[in-house]
C-alpha positions as CSV (number, residue, x, y, z in Angstrom):
1,M,11.0,-45.2,8.2
2,Q,10.4,-43.7,11.8
3,A,13.6,-41.4,11.5
4,R,12.5,-40.4,7.4
5,I,9.0,-38.9,8.6
6,M,10.5,-37.8,11.7
7,V,13.0,-35.4,9.8
8,K,10.5,-34.0,7.6
9,I,8.2,-33.5,10.6
10,V,10.9,-31.3,12.1
11,V,12.1,-29.6,8.3
12,L,8.3,-28.6,8.0
13,T,8.5,-27.2,11.7
14,L,11.3,-25.2,11.0
15,W,9.8,-23.9,7.9
16,H,6.6,-22.5,9.8
17,A,8.3,-20.6,12.4
18,S,10.5,-19.5,10.1
19,A,7.7,-18.4,7.8
20,W,5.6,-16.6,10.7
21,A,9.2,-15.1,11.9
22,Q,9.2,-13.0,9.1
23,P,8.0,-9.2,9.5
24,S,4.8,-8.0,8.8
25,K,4.9,-5.9,5.0
26,A,1.0,-5.5,5.1
27,T,1.8,-2.4,6.3
28,K,3.9,-1.2,3.1
29,P,1.8,-0.9,0.1
30,R,3.9,-2.7,-3.0
31,K,4.6,0.4,-5.3
32,A,5.0,4.1,-3.3
33,I,2.1,6.0,-3.6
34,I,1.9,9.4,-5.4
35,C,-1.0,11.9,-5.3
36,L,-1.0,15.2,-7.2
37,T,-2.8,17.8,-5.7
38,Y,-4.0,21.2,-6.6
39,D,-5.2,23.9,-4.7
40,D,-7.4,27.2,-5.5
41,G,-8.7,26.0,-8.6
42,L,-6.9,28.1,-10.8
43,D,-7.1,29.2,-14.5
44,T,-4.2,27.4,-15.4
45,Q,-4.5,24.1,-13.6
46,L,-8.0,23.9,-16.3
47,T,-6.1,25.2,-19.0
48,T,-2.7,23.1,-18.7
49,A,-2.3,20.6,-15.6
50,L,-5.9,19.0,-16.7
51,P,-4.8,18.1,-20.2
52,Q,-1.7,17.4,-19.6
53,L,-2.9,15.1,-17.2
54,D,-5.4,13.9,-19.5
55,S,-2.8,13.4,-22.1
56,A,-0.9,11.1,-19.7
57,G,-3.7,9.2,-18.6
58,L,-3.1,10.4,-14.7
59,K,-5.5,11.5,-12.4
60,A,-5.5,14.4,-9.6
61,T,-7.1,16.1,-6.9
62,F,-8.2,19.3,-7.2
63,F,-9.0,21.6,-3.8
64,L,-11.4,24.4,-4.9
65,N,-12.5,27.9,-2.9
66,A,-15.0,29.9,-5.0
67,I,-15.1,29.0,-8.5
68,A,-15.0,32.6,-10.3
69,G,-13.9,31.5,-13.5
70,S,-11.3,33.9,-16.0
71,S,-13.8,34.4,-18.5
72,P,-17.3,34.5,-17.2
73,T,-20.0,34.5,-20.0
74,E,-22.2,37.4,-20.0
75,V,-24.7,35.4,-21.7
76,I,-28.1,34.1,-19.6
77,G,-28.3,30.5,-19.5
78,E,-24.1,29.9,-19.8
79,P,-22.2,28.7,-17.3
80,P,-19.0,30.2,-17.2
81,A,-16.1,28.3,-18.8
82,A,-14.6,27.7,-15.9
83,V,-18.1,25.5,-14.6
84,V,-17.8,23.5,-17.6
85,G,-13.8,22.8,-16.8
86,W,-14.7,21.5,-13.5
87,R,-18.0,19.7,-14.7
88,A,-15.3,18.6,-17.3
89,A,-13.2,17.0,-15.1
90,A,-14.7,15.6,-12.9
91,A,-16.0,13.0,-15.5
92,H,-13.2,12.0,-16.4
93,G,-11.9,10.6,-12.8
94,H,-10.7,13.5,-11.5
95,E,-12.0,14.4,-7.9
96,L,-13.3,17.4,-6.6
97,A,-12.3,18.3,-2.7
98,N,-12.8,21.1,-0.3
99,H,-11.3,24.2,0.0
100,T,-13.6,26.5,2.0
101,L,-15.5,29.1,0.4
102,F,-13.2,32.1,0.9
103,H,-9.7,30.8,1.4
104,P,-9.4,32.6,4.9
105,C,-6.0,32.4,5.7
106,P,-3.6,34.7,8.2
107,E,-3.8,38.4,7.8
108,K,-0.1,38.9,8.4
109,L,0.1,37.2,4.9
110,G,-1.5,39.7,3.5
111,W,-5.6,38.2,3.5
112,T,-8.0,41.2,4.6
113,K,-10.0,41.9,7.8
114,T,-13.3,40.6,5.7
115,V,-11.2,36.5,4.6
116,A,-8.6,36.8,7.4
117,I,-8.5,33.5,9.3
118,E,-8.0,36.0,12.6
119,T,-12.1,37.5,12.3
120,Y,-13.6,33.9,11.5
121,T,-14.6,31.2,14.7
122,V,-15.0,27.5,14.5
123,P,-19.0,27.6,13.1
124,R,-18.2,30.0,10.9
125,I,-14.9,27.7,8.9
126,L,-17.4,24.6,9.6
127,E,-20.6,26.8,7.2
128,E,-18.0,27.5,4.5
129,I,-16.6,24.4,4.5
130,R,-20.1,23.1,4.4
131,T,-21.3,25.6,1.8
132,Q,-19.1,24.3,-0.2
133,N,-19.8,20.7,0.1
134,A,-22.9,22.0,-1.6
135,L,-21.3,24.0,-4.7
136,L,-19.0,20.8,-5.3
137,A,-22.3,18.5,-5.3
138,L,-23.5,20.9,-8.7
139,L,-20.1,20.2,-10.2
140,D,-19.5,16.6,-8.8
141,P,-23.2,15.1,-7.8
142,A,-21.6,11.4,-7.7
143,R,-19.4,12.0,-5.4
144,R,-20.8,11.4,-1.3
145,A,-17.4,11.6,0.4
146,R,-15.3,15.0,0.1
147,A,-11.9,15.9,0.5
148,F,-10.5,18.5,2.2
149,A,-7.5,20.4,2.2
150,Y,-6.8,23.9,5.0
151,P,-6.3,27.2,3.4
152,C,-2.6,28.2,3.6
153,N,-1.9,24.7,5.2
154,N,-2.6,26.3,9.0
155,T,-5.8,24.3,11.2
156,L,-5.6,27.7,13.5
157,I,-7.9,30.6,14.7
158,G,-6.4,32.2,16.7
159,S,-5.1,29.5,19.4
160,V,-7.8,27.4,18.5
161,D,-7.1,24.5,16.4
162,Y,-9.8,23.7,14.4
163,L,-9.3,20.1,12.9
164,P,-11.1,18.5,15.6
165,S,-14.4,20.4,14.7
166,V,-13.7,19.6,11.4
167,Q,-13.1,16.2,12.5
168,R,-15.8,15.9,14.5
169,S,-18.2,17.6,11.5
170,G,-18.1,14.2,9.8
171,L,-18.1,17.6,6.9
172,V,-15.1,15.9,5.3
173,K,-13.4,12.3,5.1
174,F,-9.9,13.0,4.7
175,G,-8.0,16.2,4.9
176,R,-4.3,17.3,3.7
177,G,-2.2,19.7,5.3
178,G,1.7,21.1,4.2
179,G,4.6,20.5,4.7
180,D,8.0,20.5,2.5
181,R,10.3,17.9,0.7
182,T,11.0,15.2,4.0
183,S,7.0,15.2,4.0
184,I,6.7,12.0,2.8
185,V,4.4,9.3,4.9
186,T,5.9,6.7,5.8
187,N,3.8,4.8,8.8
188,F,0.0,4.9,8.0
189,A,-0.3,3.1,11.6
190,T,-0.1,6.5,13.1
191,L,-1.2,8.4,9.9
192,N,-3.9,10.7,11.1
193,P,-6.6,10.7,8.4
194,M,-7.0,14.5,8.8
195,Q,-4.0,15.9,9.1
196,V,-1.9,14.2,6.1
197,P,0.7,16.1,5.4
198,S,2.4,17.3,1.6
199,W,4.9,18.8,-0.2
200,L,4.1,22.4,-1.4
201,V,5.6,22.7,-4.7
202,E,7.9,26.1,-4.2
203,P,8.2,28.0,-7.6
204,G,10.7,27.3,-10.5
205,T,10.7,23.9,-9.2
206,T,13.0,21.5,-11.3
207,L,12.1,17.9,-13.0
208,P,14.9,16.4,-10.8
209,E,13.8,18.1,-8.3
210,L,10.3,16.5,-7.8
211,I,11.4,13.2,-9.6
212,A,14.1,13.2,-6.9
213,F,10.6,13.6,-4.2
214,A,9.5,10.5,-5.6
215,E,12.3,8.2,-5.7
216,K,12.6,9.3,-2.2
217,T,9.0,7.8,-1.1
218,K,9.5,5.0,-3.2
219,Q,12.2,3.7,-1.1
220,A,10.9,4.9,1.9
221,H,7.9,1.8,0.6
222,G,5.8,5.1,1.3
223,M,3.0,8.0,0.5
224,G,4.4,11.0,-1.3
225,V,1.5,14.1,-2.2
226,Y,2.6,17.0,-4.1
227,Q,0.6,20.0,-3.1
228,F,0.9,22.6,-6.7
229,H,-0.7,25.4,-7.3
230,G,0.0,27.6,-10.9
231,V,1.2,25.8,-13.8
232,G,2.9,27.4,-16.3
233,G,1.6,30.6,-14.8
234,Q,-0.2,32.6,-11.2
235,I,0.9,31.3,-7.3
236,F,3.7,29.5,-7.2
237,K,4.1,28.6,-10.4
238,V,6.4,25.2,-12.0
239,S,6.7,25.6,-15.4
240,S,4.6,23.6,-17.8
241,N,7.2,21.9,-19.6
242,V,8.5,20.4,-16.2
243,H,4.8,19.6,-15.3
244,R,5.0,17.4,-18.5
245,E,7.6,16.1,-17.8
246,F,6.9,14.7,-14.7
247,L,3.7,13.3,-15.9
248,A,5.7,11.3,-18.2
249,Y,8.0,10.3,-15.9
250,L,5.5,8.9,-13.2
251,K,3.5,7.2,-16.8
252,A,7.1,5.7,-17.7
253,H,7.4,4.0,-13.9
254,E,3.5,2.4,-13.9
255,A,5.2,-0.7,-12.3
256,E,7.0,1.7,-9.5
257,Y,4.2,4.1,-8.1
258,S,0.5,4.1,-8.0
259,V,-0.9,7.6,-9.0
260,L,-4.2,8.2,-6.7
261,T,-6.4,11.0,-6.2
262,F,-6.3,11.8,-2.8
263,S,-9.3,10.7,-1.4
264,A,-8.3,6.9,-3.6
265,A,-5.0,6.7,-1.9
266,M,-6.5,7.4,1.5
267,A,-8.8,4.7,1.1
268,V,-5.8,2.5,0.4
269,V,-3.7,3.1,3.4
270,T,-6.5,3.4,6.1
271,Q,-7.5,0.1,4.9
272,K,-3.7,-1.2,5.9
């Protein structure tokens, strides 16, 4: 009887030792995380991307700079179509995030001096972010904390990196930068929440290429952030059909992908 009890104790001890010896997977999400982000508040995002997202039942993040609207109304008291559209997007659960007021970029990329980043100071860029937050609050009053995307994926004012100043300011909670088709987050422990990489989707990107990035993210148990611009038109455009079919792919593979807004995804991975 004693021998039988001793055997059970040894077996249980070995089982517990084996269980504790398994590497922890707590730092990896159960499913790959996909973030669909769109920059610059372009008209085609309102007319094409948003209807396709809503049809697929997927939520996305839109990094907005100053909102012009393609067809501003001439009727006093009637808001421009863009204002109506972005307010509706926020009401439907999409995230409206900060992309500064005037989108300052390096002059070598074609920006005029009045809005070229070389003419800025750190206080000026922070004031733009603060002002844009106030405008976004009018469109999306329910959201208290904002995400931010660096215009042209650039964090330099001359030789000064303004990213640490943005981080210290407390104006925004998370920051998205740039990257390429290899920019998949796999190490959440070392991820800087103010400099999250993304793939700037190139013009003419095909459906297999969009899917390939998602599948690489899935294989890595990581997070993949897409950075779209024009959908069916405008800058860095991807085909509207390709975009629709990619959303259909993500929807059809819900068991493999968690498609989250940027801030929702960052809330998950920073908790881990």
